[in-house]
Every structure is written in C-alpha cells, then in structure tokens.
N, C-alpha and C positions, 0 to 999 in steps of 0.2 A: 502493499499499500505507500502510496505516495501522497503526502498532503502539499499541494499546491495552491489552495486558496486561502482567503482571509476569511475567519469568523467574526461576528459580532457577539455581543454578551449574551445576545439571544440565541446563538449556537446559528443562524442563518448565514449562507456565504454571502461574502461582500463582494465578490467576483462571480460573473457567469458561470454556470456549469449545467451538464447536460447528463443526467444519468438514466439508463435505460431508456433514452429519446425522451425525455422528460426534461423541461425547462426547471433550473434550481438557481436562487440569487437574485440580482437586482432583474427589473424590466427596462431599466436604462443605463448603459453603460457604454463609455467610449474608451478604446485602448488603441495605443502606440506600440505594444508590443507585441506577445504573442498566447497562442493558444496550444495544449497538447490534445489530439483529437483521435478518435478510435471509431471503426466500422468495423466488424469482425478483427480478423487477424491485421487488417492494414491501421496503420498508423501514419500521422502526420505532426509536425510543427507548423502552423499556421503563422505567418507574420498577419498581423491585423492592421499595421499601419495603411491610413488612407481606404479602408474596407469598413462598412457596418459590421461592427463585432456578432451580433445576432444572425445574422443572414448568412456570415462566415462560419459558424459553427451550427447552424440549423441542419445542416446535411449529414451532421455526425450522430450516431445516439450516445455518445460517449465523449464529452469535451470539458475542459478546465482552463478557464482564461487566467493568465496567471502574469505576474509581473515579476521579473521583466525577461524580455527576449535578448539573451545576452549577446549572440550571435547571429546575424541575420544571413538571408540567403546568401548574400553576395561576399559575405565574411567579415563586414564589417561590425566592431563594436558597438552593440546599442545600450548599454548599461554604463552609465554614466558611475566612474568608480566613486563610493563613499564609505565613511567611516561607521556611520549609522548603518550599514548593512551585516554590521559582526555577529553574526547568528549562523548555527547548523544551517545549513541549506540543501535541499533537495534539488536533484537537478534532473532534467532529460535531455538525450542529446541524439540525433540522428545524421549519421555521416551520409554521404553522397550515395554509398552502395546501399543505403536503408539500413544499416546496422544500427540496433536500438540499445542506448546504454540509459539505465537509472541508476543513480546514485543519491550519496548524501556526504557534504565535504566532512573532513574530519577537523580541520582546525579552525573552523568558524569563519573560512575567507575562501571564498571562489572567485578567481581574477580571470575573466575574459582576455586580459592581455597575455595568459599563459596556457591555452588549452590543452598544451602537450603533457603539462601535469597531469591531467585526466586520466591518460593511459597507463 
C-alpha cells in the first residue's frame, strides 16, 4: 500500500482519488503536477500540467492525484527543492521501458536532482 494523498481531520482525501471507478476527495481541484493511475495491469503517471484534473483521471478506475510530479516526461525537475519537505516519502517511478518502481525514502529526503541514487 502506498499513500499518496493528504487527508483532512475528517479523514476525507484532500486530493482527488478514484477507487474502483468511484470518485473520492474534492470536487474541485487544479493540479500542475501528477497522478498515478491504473486500469487493470496497465499503470501510468500522468502529467496534469495544462489539463483538467478530473477529465484526465476519469478514464481510469484507480487514480491518485498527488503533489509533486518530481521529473516530467521530458526529464525536467518539476519539484522545487525545499527543506519543508523533510519527511519520509513514498514514490512511484516508471521508466521508458515501463518498469515500475514503488518505494519509500530512507533518509527523509528524495532529491530529483540525483535520481540515480534510487537504483
């Protein structure tokens, strides 16, 4: 299990989710980062920049909109580095061959500037 959403005090997701084809979380949301989506055995990371978040994820029965999209499809670092992010982080990665990697940081710091450390 990977938790990629944030939850309010009432335990409601603060970012959009799709669970077994049903929407959960806010009904209004704009994202410039990413979503991890799945349909059967097919998974993708969607770049939500310049897209309607809900239209982008509605095609998938399982979806998790989460901040940040660390490295976009062009290889650009989209996560502004911040000391406020010092917490254990879950991450999802897909390479160009479709290899999936799910993990958790060990040292509370995930640096998009040196992704080779993940291997």
